[in-house]
MOPAC internal coordinates of N, CA, C and O (Angstrom, degrees):
PM7 1SCF
backbone

  N    0.0000 0     0.00 0     0.00 0    0    0    0
  C    1.4549 1     0.00 0     0.00 0    1    0    0
  C    1.5290 1   109.39 1     0.00 0    2    1    0
  O    1.2310 1   120.50 1   -47.76 1    3    2    1
  N    1.3072 1   116.65 1   132.24 1    3    2    1
  C    1.4613 1   121.87 1  -178.42 1    5    3    2
  C    1.5216 1   110.63 1   -74.41 1    6    5    3
  O    1.2310 1   121.45 1   -37.00 1    7    6    5
  N    1.3166 1   114.84 1   143.00 1    7    6    5
  C    1.4584 1   120.87 1   178.30 1    9    7    6
  C    1.5237 1   109.55 1   -94.81 1   10    9    7
  O    1.2310 1   120.13 1   -30.11 1   11   10    9
  N    1.3201 1   117.35 1   149.89 1   11   10    9
  C    1.4629 1   120.01 1   177.24 1   13   11   10
  C    1.5276 1   110.59 1   -61.80 1   14   13   11
  O    1.2310 1   120.60 1   -38.47 1   15   14   13
  N    1.3381 1   116.45 1   141.53 1   15   14   13
  C    1.4537 1   121.85 1   178.81 1   17   15   14
  C    1.5245 1   108.48 1  -117.45 1   18   17   15
  O    1.2310 1   120.99 1   -58.99 1   19   18   17
  N    1.3371 1   115.71 1   121.01 1   19   18   17
  C    1.4523 1   120.93 1   178.42 1   21   19   18
  C    1.5258 1   108.17 1   -78.60 1   22   21   19
  O    1.2310 1   119.87 1   -58.45 1   23   22   21
  N    1.3257 1   117.85 1   121.55 1   23   22   21
  C    1.4619 1   123.11 1  -176.87 1   25   23   22
  C    1.5232 1   112.85 1  -100.70 1   26   25   23
  O    1.2310 1   119.28 1  -178.47 1   27   26   25
  N    1.3192 1   118.97 1     1.53 1   27   26   25
  C    1.4648 1   121.27 1   179.94 1   29   27   26
  C    1.5174 1   112.25 1    81.43 1   30   29   27
  O    1.2310 1   120.86 1    27.28 1   31   30   29
  N    1.3229 1   115.96 1  -152.72 1   31   30   29
  C    1.4706 1   121.69 1  -178.62 1   33   31   30
  C    1.5192 1   110.47 1   -94.12 1   34   33   31
  O    1.2310 1   120.71 1   -25.69 1   35   34   33
  N    1.3315 1   116.25 1   154.31 1   35   34   33
  C    1.4691 1   121.51 1   179.39 1   37   35   34
  C    1.5239 1   109.11 1  -168.76 1   38   37   35
  O    1.2310 1   121.04 1   -17.41 1   39   38   37
  N    1.3149 1   115.62 1   162.59 1   39   38   37
  C    1.4531 1   121.41 1   167.65 1   41   39   38
  C    1.5243 1   107.07 1   -87.48 1   42   41   39
  O    1.2310 1   120.36 1   -48.41 1   43   42   41
  N    1.3167 1   116.91 1   131.59 1   43   42   41
  C    1.4673 1   123.17 1   177.83 1   45   43   42
  C    1.5253 1   107.62 1  -111.40 1   46   45   43
  O    1.2310 1   120.69 1   -51.43 1   47   46   45
  N    1.3192 1   116.28 1   128.57 1   47   46   45
  C    1.4636 1   121.36 1   176.09 1   49   47   46
  C    1.5222 1   106.86 1  -117.01 1   50   49   47
  O    1.2310 1   120.64 1   -56.41 1   51   50   49
  N    1.3315 1   116.38 1   123.59 1   51   50   49
  C    1.4602 1   120.41 1  -179.79 1   53   51   50
  C    1.5150 1   111.20 1  -136.82 1   54   53   51
  O    1.2310 1   121.63 1   -21.53 1   55   54   53
  N    1.3234 1   114.49 1   158.47 1   55   54   53
  C    1.4611 1   121.24 1   178.46 1   57   55   54
  C    1.5168 1   107.91 1   -95.90 1   58   57   55
  O    1.2310 1   121.44 1   -55.79 1   59   58   57
  N    1.3140 1   114.85 1   124.21 1   59   58   57
  C    1.4596 1   121.65 1  -177.47 1   61   59   58
  C    1.5218 1   107.76 1  -112.97 1   62   61   59
  O    1.2310 1   120.73 1   -92.70 1   63   62   61
  N    1.3326 1   116.20 1    87.30 1   63   62   61
  C    1.4575 1   119.94 1  -177.97 1   65   63   62
  C    1.5118 1   112.49 1  -122.85 1   66   65   63
  O    1.2310 1   121.11 1   166.51 1   67   66   65
  N    1.2976 1   115.49 1   -13.49 1   67   66   65
  C    1.4562 1   119.94 1  -173.58 1   69   67   66
  C    1.5178 1   111.31 1   -76.55 1   70   69   67
  O    1.2310 1   120.41 1   -25.70 1   71   70   69
  N    1.3233 1   116.83 1   154.30 1   71   70   69
  C    1.4634 1   119.75 1   172.41 1   73   71   70
  C    1.5257 1   110.01 1   -60.94 1   74   73   71
  O    1.2310 1   120.91 1   -19.74 1   75   74   73
  N    1.3082 1   115.87 1   160.26 1   75   74   73
  C    1.4623 1   120.84 1  -177.65 1   77   75   74
  C    1.5224 1   110.80 1   -51.70 1   78   77   75
  O    1.2310 1   121.13 1   -48.26 1   79   78   77
  N    1.3128 1   115.45 1   131.74 1   79   78   77
  C    1.4580 1   120.86 1   178.45 1   81   79   78
  C    1.5182 1   114.38 1    93.66 1   82   81   79
  O    1.2310 1   119.80 1   165.82 1   83   82   81
  N    1.3287 1   117.99 1   -14.18 1   83   82   81
  C    1.4602 1   121.52 1   178.54 1   85   83   82
  C    1.5290 1   108.70 1   -87.05 1   86   85   83
  O    1.2310 1   120.08 1   -26.98 1   87   86   85
  N    1.3312 1   117.45 1   153.02 1   87   86   85
  C    1.4633 1   119.07 1  -177.82 1   89   87   86
  C    1.5286 1   112.18 1   -71.07 1   90   89   87
  O    1.2310 1   121.24 1   -32.30 1   91   90   89
  N    1.3223 1   115.24 1   147.70 1   91   90   89
  C    1.4536 1   122.35 1   175.13 1   93   91   90
  C    1.5263 1   107.90 1   -90.89 1   94   93   91
  O    1.2310 1   120.80 1    -8.45 1   95   94   93
  N    1.3389 1   116.08 1   171.55 1   95   94   93
  C    1.4614 1   119.91 1  -178.26 1   97   95   94
  C    1.5192 1   110.09 1  -116.13 1   98   97   95
  O    1.2310 1   120.51 1   -51.93 1   99   98   97
  N    1.3251 1   116.64 1   128.07 1   99   98   97
  C    1.4513 1   122.50 1   177.71 1  101   99   98
  C    1.5250 1   109.80 1   -69.78 1  102  101   99
  O    1.2310 1   120.53 1   -49.05 1  103  102  101
  N    1.3358 1   116.60 1   130.95 1  103  102  101
  C    1.4572 1   121.25 1   177.52 1  105  103  102
  C    1.5162 1   112.12 1  -105.92 1  106  105  103
  O    1.2310 1   120.50 1   138.14 1  107  106  105
  N    1.3324 1   116.65 1   -41.86 1  107  106  105
  C    1.4485 1   118.52 1  -175.33 1  109  107  106
  C    1.5230 1   111.80 1  -162.13 1  110  109  107
  O    1.2310 1   121.68 1   -28.88 1  111  110  109
  N    1.3201 1   114.40 1   151.12 1  111  110  109
  C    1.4651 1   123.36 1   169.44 1  113  111  110
  C    1.5205 1   106.07 1  -114.95 1  114  113  111
  O    1.2310 1   120.18 1   -52.73 1  115  114  113
  N    1.3206 1   117.27 1   127.27 1  115  114  113
  C    1.4593 1   121.52 1  -177.77 1  117  115  114
  C    1.5214 1   109.62 1  -124.51 1  118  117  115
  O    1.2310 1   120.13 1   -26.17 1  119  118  117
  N    1.3362 1   117.35 1   153.83 1  119  118  117
  C    1.4659 1   120.29 1  -177.48 1  121  119  118
  C    1.5253 1   112.75 1   -59.62 1  122  121  119
  O    1.2310 1   121.51 1   -35.02 1  123  122  121
  N    1.3228 1   114.71 1   144.98 1  123  122  121
  C    1.4617 1   121.05 1  -177.33 1  125  123  122
  C    1.5218 1   112.83 1   -66.46 1  126  125  123
  O    1.2310 1   119.34 1   155.09 1  127  126  125
  N    1.3217 1   118.86 1   -24.91 1  127  126  125
  C    1.4654 1   121.13 1  -176.54 1  129  127  126
  C    1.5322 1   113.52 1   -78.73 1  130  129  127
  O    1.2310 1   119.39 1   172.45 1  131  130  129
  N    1.3206 1   118.77 1    -7.55 1  131  130  129
  C    1.4684 1   121.19 1  -179.99 1  133  131  130
  C    1.5293 1   109.93 1   -69.20 1  134  133  131
  O    1.2310 1   120.61 1   -32.24 1  135  134  133
  N    1.3255 1   116.45 1   147.76 1  135  134  133
  C    1.4677 1   121.36 1  -178.39 1  137  135  134
  C    1.5256 1   111.06 1   -79.20 1  138  137  135
  O    1.2310 1   121.19 1   -17.26 1  139  138  137
  N    1.3171 1   115.33 1   162.74 1  139  138  137
  C    1.4632 1   121.28 1   176.89 1  141  139  138
  C    1.5271 1   109.79 1   -60.57 1  142  141  139
  O    1.2310 1   120.07 1   139.24 1  143  142  141
  N    1.3310 1   117.47 1   -40.76 1  143  142  141
  C    1.4717 1   121.04 1  -179.21 1  145  143  142
  C    1.5239 1   111.54 1   -63.60 1  146  145  143
  O    1.2310 1   119.88 1   138.96 1  147  146  145
  N    1.3273 1   117.82 1   -41.04 1  147  146  145
  C    1.4672 1   119.35 1  -179.28 1  149  147  146
  C    1.5234 1   111.25 1   -70.37 1  150  149  147
  O    1.2310 1   120.14 1   145.09 1  151  150  149
  N    1.3172 1   117.34 1   -34.91 1  151  150  149
  C    1.4728 1   120.70 1   176.91 1  153  151  150
  C    1.5283 1   109.15 1   -67.91 1  154  153  151
  O    1.2310 1   120.20 1   139.11 1  155  154  153
  N    1.3367 1   117.22 1   -40.89 1  155  154  153
  C    1.4751 1   120.79 1   178.65 1  157  155  154
  C    1.5256 1   110.18 1   -61.00 1  158  157  155
  O    1.2310 1   119.81 1   135.75 1  159  158  157
  N    1.3407 1   117.96 1   -44.25 1  159  158  157
  C    1.4698 1   120.65 1   178.09 1  161  159  158
  C    1.5249 1   111.19 1   -61.73 1  162  161  159
  O    1.2310 1   120.55 1   138.27 1  163  162  161
  N    1.3294 1   116.55 1   -41.73 1  163  162  161
  C    1.4631 1   120.78 1   179.43 1  165  163  162
  C    1.5333 1   110.86 1   -61.19 1  166  165  163
  O    1.2310 1   120.56 1   134.58 1  167  166  165
  N    1.3373 1   116.54 1   -45.42 1  167  166  165
  C    1.4678 1   120.53 1  -177.94 1  169  167  166
  C    1.5294 1   110.39 1   -67.79 1  170  169  167
  O    1.2310 1   120.02 1   138.45 1  171  170  169
  N    1.3443 1   117.56 1   -41.55 1  171  170  169
  C    1.4646 1   120.69 1   176.51 1  173  171  170
  C    1.5273 1   110.69 1   -57.46 1  174  173  171
  O    1.2310 1   120.82 1   132.41 1  175  174  173
  N    1.3259 1   116.03 1   -47.59 1  175  174  173
  C    1.4640 1   120.76 1  -178.82 1  177  175  174
  C    1.5214 1   111.04 1   -62.21 1  178  177  175
  O    1.2310 1   120.33 1   135.74 1  179  178  177
  N    1.3410 1   116.98 1   -44.26 1  179  178  177
  C    1.4654 1   120.52 1   179.94 1  181  179  178
  C    1.5215 1   111.10 1   -63.53 1  182  181  179
  O    1.2310 1   120.18 1   138.08 1  183  182  181
  N    1.3332 1   117.26 1   -41.92 1  183  182  181
  C    1.4621 1   120.93 1  -179.56 1  185  183  182
  C    1.5233 1   110.57 1   -66.76 1  186  185  183
  O    1.2310 1   120.79 1   135.71 1  187  186  185
  N    1.3292 1   116.10 1   -44.29 1  187  186  185
  C    1.4564 1   120.48 1   179.69 1  189  187  186
  C    1.5317 1   111.15 1   -63.03 1  190  189  187
  O    1.2310 1   120.37 1   139.13 1  191  190  189
  N    1.3246 1   116.89 1   -40.87 1  191  190  189
  C    1.4627 1   120.17 1   178.83 1  193  191  190
  C    1.5280 1   112.24 1   -65.50 1  194  193  191
  O    1.2310 1   120.56 1   145.36 1  195  194  193
  N    1.3178 1   116.54 1   -34.64 1  195  194  193
  C    1.4578 1   119.45 1  -177.33 1  197  195  194
  C    1.5214 1   112.84 1   -83.78 1  198  197  195
  O    1.2310 1   119.40 1   138.02 1  199  198  197
  N    1.3220 1   118.75 1   -41.98 1  199  198  197
  C    1.4655 1   120.96 1  -170.81 1  201  199  198
  C    1.5290 1   114.87 1  -115.01 1  202  201  199
  O    1.2310 1   119.70 1   168.91 1  203  202  201
  N    1.3131 1   118.18 1   -11.09 1  203  202  201
  C    1.4594 1   120.17 1  -178.30 1  205  203  202
  C    1.5245 1   111.84 1   -80.47 1  206  205  203
  O    1.2310 1   121.14 1   -29.64 1  207  206  205
  N    1.3196 1   115.43 1   150.36 1  207  206  205
  C    1.4649 1   120.19 1   174.11 1  209  207  206
  C    1.5248 1   108.08 1   -72.70 1  210  209  207
  O    1.2310 1   120.32 1    -8.80 1  211  210  209
  N    1.3136 1   116.99 1   171.20 1  211  210  209
  C    1.4571 1   120.90 1   178.90 1  213  211  210
  C    1.5277 1   110.62 1   -60.17 1  214  213  211
  O    1.2310 1   120.30 1   138.40 1  215  214  213
  N    1.3253 1   117.03 1   -41.60 1  215  214  213
  C    1.4698 1   121.01 1   178.72 1  217  215  214
  C    1.5343 1   111.02 1   -63.90 1  218  217  215
  O    1.2310 1   120.17 1   139.01 1  219  218  217
  N    1.3319 1   117.27 1   -40.99 1  219  218  217
  C    1.4700 1   120.45 1   178.31 1  221  219  218
  C    1.5222 1   111.27 1   -64.98 1  222  221  219
  O    1.2310 1   120.19 1   144.79 1  223  222  221
  N    1.3133 1   117.25 1   -35.21 1  223  222  221
  C    1.4660 1   120.44 1   177.80 1  225  223  222
  C    1.5202 1   110.96 1   -65.43 1  226  225  223
  O    1.2310 1   119.95 1   136.26 1  227  226  225
  N    1.3346 1   117.69 1   -43.74 1  227  226  225
  C    1.4586 1   120.21 1   177.23 1  229  227  226
  C    1.5209 1   110.96 1   -64.30 1  230  229  227
  O    1.2310 1   120.55 1   139.15 1  231  230  229
  N    1.3326 1   116.56 1   -40.85 1  231  230  229
  C    1.4630 1   120.53 1   178.48 1  233  231  230
  C    1.5245 1   110.32 1   -62.04 1  234  233  231
  O    1.2310 1   120.20 1   139.44 1  235  234  233
  N    1.3248 1   117.22 1   -40.56 1  235  234  233
  C    1.4687 1   120.80 1   179.40 1  237  235  234
  C    1.5307 1   110.31 1   -62.60 1  238  237  235
  O    1.2310 1   120.08 1   139.67 1  239  238  237
  N    1.3154 1   117.45 1   -40.33 1  239  238  237
  C    1.4613 1   120.89 1  -179.81 1  241  239  238
  C    1.5345 1   111.13 1   -65.32 1  242  241  239
  O    1.2310 1   120.20 1   144.02 1  243  242  241
  N    1.3426 1   117.22 1   -35.98 1  243  242  241
  C    1.4636 1   121.25 1  -178.32 1  245  243  242
  C    1.5302 1   112.42 1   -79.89 1  246  245  243
  O    1.2310 1   120.25 1   132.96 1  247  246  245
  N    1.3314 1   117.13 1   -47.04 1  247  246  245
  C    1.4646 1   121.53 1  -174.78 1  249  247  246
  C    1.5186 1   109.67 1  -136.76 1  250  249  247
  O    1.2310 1   121.43 1   -98.08 1  251  250  249
  N    1.3152 1   114.86 1    81.92 1  251  250  249
  C    1.4556 1   120.05 1  -176.97 1  253  251  250
  C    1.5328 1   112.27 1   -59.75 1  254  253  251
  O    1.2310 1   120.37 1   144.26 1  255  254  253
  N    1.3381 1   116.90 1   -35.74 1  255  254  253
  C    1.4643 1   120.35 1  -176.81 1  257  255  254
  C    1.5252 1   112.93 1   -66.74 1  258  257  255
  O    1.2310 1   119.78 1   159.56 1  259  258  257
  N    1.3322 1   118.02 1   -20.44 1  259  258  257
  C    1.4625 1   121.96 1   179.05 1  261  259  258
  C    1.5247 1   112.46 1   -99.16 1  262  261  259
  O    1.2310 1   120.38 1  -164.47 1  263  262  261
  N    1.2950 1   116.88 1    15.53 1  263  262  261
  C    1.4590 1   121.08 1  -175.80 1  265  263  262
  C    1.5241 1   111.56 1   -62.91 1  266  265  263
  O    1.2310 1   121.43 1   -37.06 1  267  266  265
  N    1.2881 1   114.87 1   142.94 1  267  266  265
  C    1.4648 1   121.13 1   175.33 1  269  267  266
  C    1.5293 1   110.65 1   -67.42 1  270  269  267
  O    1.2310 1   121.17 1   154.45 1  271  270  269
  N    1.3110 1   115.38 1   -25.55 1  271  270  269
  C    1.4687 1   121.03 1  -177.84 1  273  271  270
  C    1.5244 1   110.89 1  -108.69 1  274  273  271
  O    1.2310 1   120.25 1  -129.97 1  275  274  273
  N    1.3097 1   117.14 1    50.03 1  275  274  273
  C    1.4644 1   120.89 1   179.73 1  277  275  274
  C    1.5244 1   110.31 1   -69.41 1  278  277  275
  O    1.2310 1   121.31 1   -37.47 1  279  278  277
  N    1.3145 1   115.10 1   142.53 1  279  278  277
  C    1.4672 1   120.84 1   179.93 1  281  279  278
  C    1.5234 1   110.32 1   -72.83 1  282  281  279
  O    1.2310 1   121.31 1   -38.19 1  283  282  281
  N    1.3030 1   115.10 1   141.81 1  283  282  281
  C    1.4627 1   121.74 1   173.07 1  285  283  282
  C    1.5239 1   106.36 1  -112.56 1  286  285  283
  O    1.2310 1   121.12 1   -53.39 1  287  286  285
  N    1.3324 1   115.45 1   126.61 1  287  286  285
  C    1.4520 1   121.09 1  -175.90 1  289  287  286
  C    1.5137 1   109.44 1  -111.03 1  290  289  287
  O    1.2310 1   120.64 1   -47.34 1  291  290  289
  N    1.3134 1   116.39 1   132.66 1  291  290  289
  C    1.4569 1   121.46 1   174.82 1  293  291  290
  C    1.5273 1   107.15 1   -78.25 1  294  293  291
  O    1.2310 1   119.58 1   -64.08 1  295  294  293
  N    1.3373 1   118.40 1   115.92 1  295  294  293
  C    1.4697 1   119.89 1  -174.91 1  297  295  294
  C    1.5259 1   114.01 1   -67.92 1  298  297  295
  O    1.2310 1   119.70 1   161.12 1  299  298  297
  N    1.3117 1   118.17 1   -18.88 1  299  298  297
  C    1.4587 1   119.66 1  -176.33 1  301  299  298
  C    1.5202 1   113.42 1   -80.71 1  302  301  299
  O    1.2310 1   120.21 1   138.43 1  303  302  301
  N    1.3205 1   117.20 1   -41.57 1  303  302  301
  C    1.4654 1   117.36 1  -175.81 1  305  303  302
  C    1.5125 1   114.29 1  -130.17 1  306  305  303
  O    1.2310 1   119.51 1  -175.17 1  307  306  305
  N    1.3202 1   118.55 1     4.83 1  307  306  305
  C    1.4491 1   121.04 1   172.56 1  309  307  306
  C    1.5092 1   116.16 1    82.74 1  310  309  307
  O    1.2310 1   119.37 1  -168.10 1  311  310  309
  N    1.3207 1   118.82 1    11.90 1  311  310  309
  C    1.4592 1   120.54 1   174.63 1  313  311  310
  C    1.5186 1   109.79 1   -66.19 1  314  313  311
  O    1.2310 1   120.33 1   -38.27 1  315  314  313
  N    1.3351 1   116.97 1   141.73 1  315  314  313
  C    1.4574 1   122.19 1  -176.90 1  317  315  314
  C    1.5227 1   108.37 1  -121.63 1  318  317  315
  O    1.2310 1   120.41 1   -47.80 1  319  318  317
  N    1.3366 1   116.83 1   132.20 1  319  318  317
  C    1.4576 1   122.27 1  -176.97 1  321  319  318
  C    1.5214 1   109.69 1  -128.34 1  322  321  319
  O    1.2310 1   120.34 1   -48.21 1  323  322  321
  N    1.3355 1   116.96 1   131.79 1  323  322  321
  C    1.4589 1   121.90 1   178.48 1  325  323  322
  C    1.5214 1   108.54 1  -133.01 1  326  325  323
  O    1.2310 1   120.83 1   -48.38 1  327  326  325
  N    1.3301 1   116.02 1   131.62 1  327  326  325
  C    1.4586 1   121.36 1   175.57 1  329  327  326
  C    1.5177 1   112.89 1    81.66 1  330  329  327
  O    1.2310 1   122.32 1     5.61 1  331  330  329
  N    1.3185 1   113.17 1  -174.39 1  331  330  329
  C    1.4603 1   120.72 1   177.43 1  333  331  330
  C    1.5204 1   108.00 1  -155.32 1  334  333  331
  O    1.2310 1   120.82 1   -44.53 1  335  334  333
  N    1.2626 1   116.05 1   135.47 1  335  334  333
  C    1.4618 1   124.20 1   175.08 1  337  335  334
  C    1.5246 1   114.47 1    44.79 1  338  337  335
  O    1.2310 1   118.22 1  -109.90 1  339  338  337
  N    1.2689 1   120.99 1    70.10 1  339  338  337
  C    1.4630 1   128.23 1     3.47 1  341  339  338
  C    1.5268 1   111.34 1   -85.97 1  342  341  339
  O    1.2310 1   121.43 1   -12.77 1  343  342  341
  N    1.3093 1   114.88 1   167.23 1  343  342  341
  C    1.4549 1   119.20 1   174.09 1  345  343  342
  C    1.5162 1   108.65 1  -128.79 1  346  345  343
  O    1.2310 1   121.33 1   -27.08 1  347  346  345
  N    1.3198 1   115.06 1   152.92 1  347  346  345
  C    1.4517 1   121.67 1   175.45 1  349  347  346
  C    1.5223 1   106.96 1   -99.77 1  350  349  347
  O    1.2310 1   120.85 1   -42.42 1  351  350  349
  N    1.3140 1   115.98 1   137.58 1  351  350  349
  C    1.4580 1   122.36 1  -178.54 1  353  351  350
  C    1.5159 1   108.59 1  -124.40 1  354  353  351
  O    1.2310 1   120.77 1   -45.71 1  355  354  353
  N    1.3152 1   116.13 1   134.29 1  355  354  353
  C    1.4572 1   121.74 1   174.21 1  357  355  354
  C    1.5149 1   109.17 1  -120.00 1  358  357  355
  O    1.2310 1   120.45 1   -51.72 1  359  358  357
  N    1.3199 1   116.74 1   128.28 1  359  358  357
  C    1.4618 1   121.16 1   178.50 1  361  359  358
  C    1.5216 1   109.38 1  -132.14 1  362  361  359
  O    1.2310 1   121.35 1   -31.69 1  363  362  361
  N    1.3187 1   115.02 1   148.31 1  363  362  361
  C    1.4520 1   120.38 1   174.91 1  365  363  362
  C    1.5267 1   107.05 1   -87.80 1  366  365  363
  O    1.2310 1   121.03 1   -64.07 1  367  366  365
  N    1.3132 1   115.63 1   115.93 1  367  366  365
  C    1.4653 1   120.50 1  -179.29 1  369  367  366
  C    1.5210 1   109.46 1   -98.23 1  370  369  367
  O    1.2310 1   120.64 1   -55.29 1  371  370  369
  N    1.3318 1   116.38 1   124.71 1  371  370  369
  C    1.4533 1   120.16 1   178.75 1  373  371  370
  C    1.5247 1   112.08 1   -72.84 1  374  373  371
  O    1.2310 1   121.01 1   154.75 1  375  374  373
  N    1.3087 1   115.67 1   -25.25 1  375  374  373
  C    1.4640 1   120.05 1  -178.15 1  377  375  374
  C    1.5231 1   108.52 1  -144.23 1  378  377  375
  O    1.2310 1   120.77 1   -49.17 1  379  378  377
  N    1.3311 1   116.14 1   130.83 1  379  378  377
  C    1.4550 1   122.81 1   178.60 1  381  379  378
  C    1.5216 1   107.68 1  -127.00 1  382  381  379
  O    1.2310 1   120.74 1   -51.49 1  383  382  381
  N    1.3312 1   116.19 1   128.51 1  383  382  381
  C    1.4644 1   121.76 1  -179.56 1  385  383  382
  C    1.5226 1   108.65 1  -128.31 1  386  385  383
  O    1.2310 1   120.59 1   -49.40 1  387  386  385
  N    1.3250 1   116.47 1   130.60 1  387  386  385
  C    1.4669 1   120.11 1   175.35 1  389  387  386
  C    1.5240 1   108.45 1  -108.11 1  390  389  387
  O    1.2310 1   121.63 1   -38.62 1  391  390  389
  N    1.3347 1   114.49 1   141.38 1  391  390  389
  C    1.4570 1   119.74 1  -177.05 1  393  391  390
  C    1.5252 1   109.51 1  -161.44 1  394  393  391
  O    1.2310 1   120.45 1   -62.94 1  395  394  393
  N    1.3171 1   116.74 1   117.06 1  395  394  393
  C    1.4697 1   123.46 1   172.45 1  397  395  394
  C    1.5302 1   113.39 1    48.43 1  398  397  395
  O    1.2310 1   120.31 1  -126.24 1  399  398  397
  N    1.3262 1   117.01 1    53.76 1  399  398  397
  C    1.4556 1   120.31 1   176.77 1  401  399  398
  C    1.5152 1   114.59 1    77.40 1  402  401  399
  O    1.2310 1   120.40 1  -169.83 1  403  402  401
  N    1.3166 1   116.83 1    10.17 1  403  402  401
  C    1.4628 1   121.55 1   178.69 1  405  403  402
  C    1.5246 1   109.24 1  -121.19 1  406  405  403
  O    1.2310 1   121.05 1   -32.78 1  407  406  405
  N    1.3095 1   115.60 1   147.22 1  407  406  405
  C    1.4550 1   122.01 1   174.53 1  409  407  406
  C    1.5169 1   106.90 1  -119.98 1  410  409  407
  O    1.2310 1   120.86 1   -60.03 1  411  410  409
  N    1.3140 1   115.96 1   119.97 1  411  410  409
  C    1.4630 1   121.34 1   177.38 1  413  411  410
  C    1.5165 1   107.74 1  -110.53 1  414  413  411
  O    1.2310 1   120.59 1   -43.50 1  415  414  413
  N    1.3272 1   116.48 1   136.50 1  415  414  413
  C    1.4571 1   118.37 1   177.03 1  417  415  414
  C    1.5180 1   110.57 1  -143.97 1  418  417  415
  O    1.2310 1   121.94 1   -28.60 1  419  418  417
  N    1.3284 1   113.90 1   151.40 1  419  418  417
  C    1.4493 1   122.68 1  -178.17 1  421  419  418
  C    1.5155 1   108.60 1  -116.04 1  422  421  419
  O    1.2310 1   120.86 1   -47.07 1  423  422  421
  N    1.3252 1   115.97 1   132.93 1  423  422  421
  C    1.4607 1   121.50 1   179.94 1  425  423  422
  C    1.5176 1   108.57 1  -141.81 1  426  425  423
  O    1.2310 1   120.93 1   -14.73 1  427  426  425
  N    1.3297 1   115.82 1   165.27 1  427  426  425
  C    1.4634 1   120.84 1   179.94 1  429  427  426
  C    1.5195 1   109.66 1  -105.45 1  430  429  427
  O    1.2310 1   121.71 1   -34.85 1  431  430  429
  N    1.3218 1   114.34 1   145.15 1  431  430  429
  C    1.4559 1   120.18 1   176.81 1  433  431  430
  C    1.5277 1   107.98 1  -133.69 1  434  433  431
  O    1.2310 1   121.25 1   -40.66 1  435  434  433
  N    1.3175 1   115.21 1   139.34 1  435  434  433
  C    1.4614 1   120.25 1   179.26 1  437  435  434
  C    1.5209 1   108.99 1   -84.47 1  438  437  435
  O    1.2310 1   120.78 1   -47.25 1  439  438  437
  N    1.3127 1   116.11 1   132.75 1  439  438  437
  C    1.4616 1   120.89 1   177.86 1  441  439  438
  C    1.5243 1   108.86 1  -122.62 1  442  441  439
  O    1.2310 1   120.95 1   -25.98 1  443  442  441
  N    1.2975 1   115.79 1   154.02 1  443  442  441
  C    1.4550 1   121.54 1   179.92 1  445  443  442
  C    1.5145 1   107.92 1   -99.01 1  446  445  443
  O    1.2310 1   121.20 1   -73.07 1  447  446  445
  N    1.3130 1   115.32 1   106.93 1  447  446  445
  C    1.4704 1   120.80 1  -179.65 1  449  447  446
  C    1.5232 1   111.63 1  -105.57 1  450  449  447
  O    1.2310 1   120.63 1  -159.34 1  451  450  449
  N    1.3480 1   116.40 1    20.66 1  451  450  449
  C    1.4595 1   119.61 1  -179.99 1  453  451  450
  C    1.5177 1   112.43 1    80.49 1  454  453  451
  O    1.2310 1   119.94 1  -166.60 1  455  454  453
  N    1.3220 1   117.72 1    13.40 1  455  454  453
  C    1.4555 1   121.83 1   178.77 1  457  455  454
  C    1.5314 1   108.73 1  -101.26 1  458  457  455
  O    1.2310 1   119.91 1   -20.68 1  459  458  457
  N    1.3248 1   117.77 1   159.32 1  459  458  457
  C    1.4668 1   119.72 1   179.59 1  461  459  458
  C    1.5305 1   112.83 1   -61.88 1  462  461  459
  O    1.2310 1   120.31 1   143.27 1  463  462  461
  N    1.3058 1   117.01 1   -36.73 1  463  462  461
  C    1.4674 1   121.13 1   179.26 1  465  463  462
  C    1.5310 1   108.83 1  -104.87 1  466  465  463
  O    1.2310 1   119.97 1   -27.09 1  467  466  465
  N    1.3306 1   117.66 1   152.91 1  467  466  465
  C    1.4686 1   119.16 1   179.17 1  469  467  466
  C    1.5283 1   111.30 1   -66.41 1  470  469  467
  O    1.2310 1   121.12 1   -29.07 1  471  470  469
  N    1.3137 1   115.46 1   150.93 1  471  470  469
  C    1.4614 1   122.12 1   175.77 1  473  471  470
  C    1.5192 1   106.66 1  -105.75 1  474  473  471
  O    1.2310 1   120.66 1   -52.15 1  475  474  473
  N    1.3373 1   116.35 1   127.85 1  475  474  473
  C    1.4526 1   120.24 1  -177.18 1  477  475  474
  C    1.5186 1   111.00 1   -94.70 1  478  477  475
  O    1.2310 1   121.23 1   -45.19 1  479  478  477
  N    1.3145 1   115.26 1   134.81 1  479  478  477
  C    1.4571 1   121.73 1   176.39 1  481  479  478
  C    1.5167 1   108.50 1  -119.48 1  482  481  479
  O    1.2310 1   120.71 1   -37.73 1  483  482  481
  N    1.3155 1   116.25 1   142.27 1  483  482  481
  C    1.4504 1   120.69 1   176.17 1  485  483  482
  C    1.5282 1   107.66 1   -88.59 1  486  485  483
  O    1.2310 1   120.83 1   -48.73 1  487  486  485
  N    1.3310 1   116.02 1   131.27 1  487  486  485
  C    1.4607 1   121.33 1   179.20 1  489  487  486
  C    1.5219 1   109.02 1  -121.92 1  490  489  487
  O    1.2310 1   121.02 1   -23.63 1  491  490  489
  N    1.3179 1   115.65 1   156.37 1  491  490  489
  C    1.4599 1   121.48 1   177.49 1  493  491  490
  C    1.5107 1   108.55 1  -126.36 1  494  493  491
  O    1.2310 1   120.96 1   -39.54 1  495  494  493
  N    1.3308 1   115.77 1   140.46 1  495  494  493
  C    1.4578 1   121.29 1   177.04 1  497  495  494
  C    1.5113 1   107.77 1  -132.69 1  498  497  495
  O    1.2310 1   120.55 1   -36.73 1  499  498  497
  N    1.3152 1   116.55 1   143.27 1  499  498  497
  C    1.4559 1   122.89 1  -179.49 1  501  499  498
  C    1.5224 1   108.12 1  -121.83 1  502  501  499
  O    1.2310 1   121.22 1   -54.54 1  503  502  501
  N    1.3442 1   115.28 1   125.46 1  503  502  501
  C    1.4543 1   121.61 1   179.51 1  505  503  502
  C    1.5216 1   109.54 1  -122.87 1  506  505  503
  O    1.2310 1   120.29 1   -39.88 1  507  506  505
  N    1.3160 1   117.05 1   140.12 1  507  506  505
  C    1.4628 1   119.20 1   174.52 1  509  507  506
  C    1.5214 1   108.47 1   -84.40 1  510  509  507
  O    1.2310 1   121.13 1   -35.54 1  511  510  509
  N    1.3286 1   115.44 1   144.46 1  511  510  509
  C    1.4710 1   120.34 1  -179.36 1  513  511  510
  C    1.5081 1   110.10 1  -122.20 1  514  513  511
  O    1.2310 1   120.10 1   180.00 1  515  514  513

């Protein structure tokens, strides 16, 4: 039986298209030292390449800032969202563990608990690979 392997921190990019409760699909693991801006550009490019028309792809190459699939970044915890139905999500995971064809990762999300400052909660997501 394989033992869990702690992989450290990383950026996780996954496709979130399934109805609530259905598994998401892992798209990429990226180094933890990459900036939010570089991860956003990567996700925009991947989304545009997969779902954009040929004209949208050329437009993205010419004027990335006017892209129809511009990344939206959560300023509180750095989550990155591109597209809709399906959408690509990028999160900074503080801990990534692989075990028997599964990838488990822990990340923080800001929640509004009626306080002046956001309250951070640690969440865990499990994806099959």
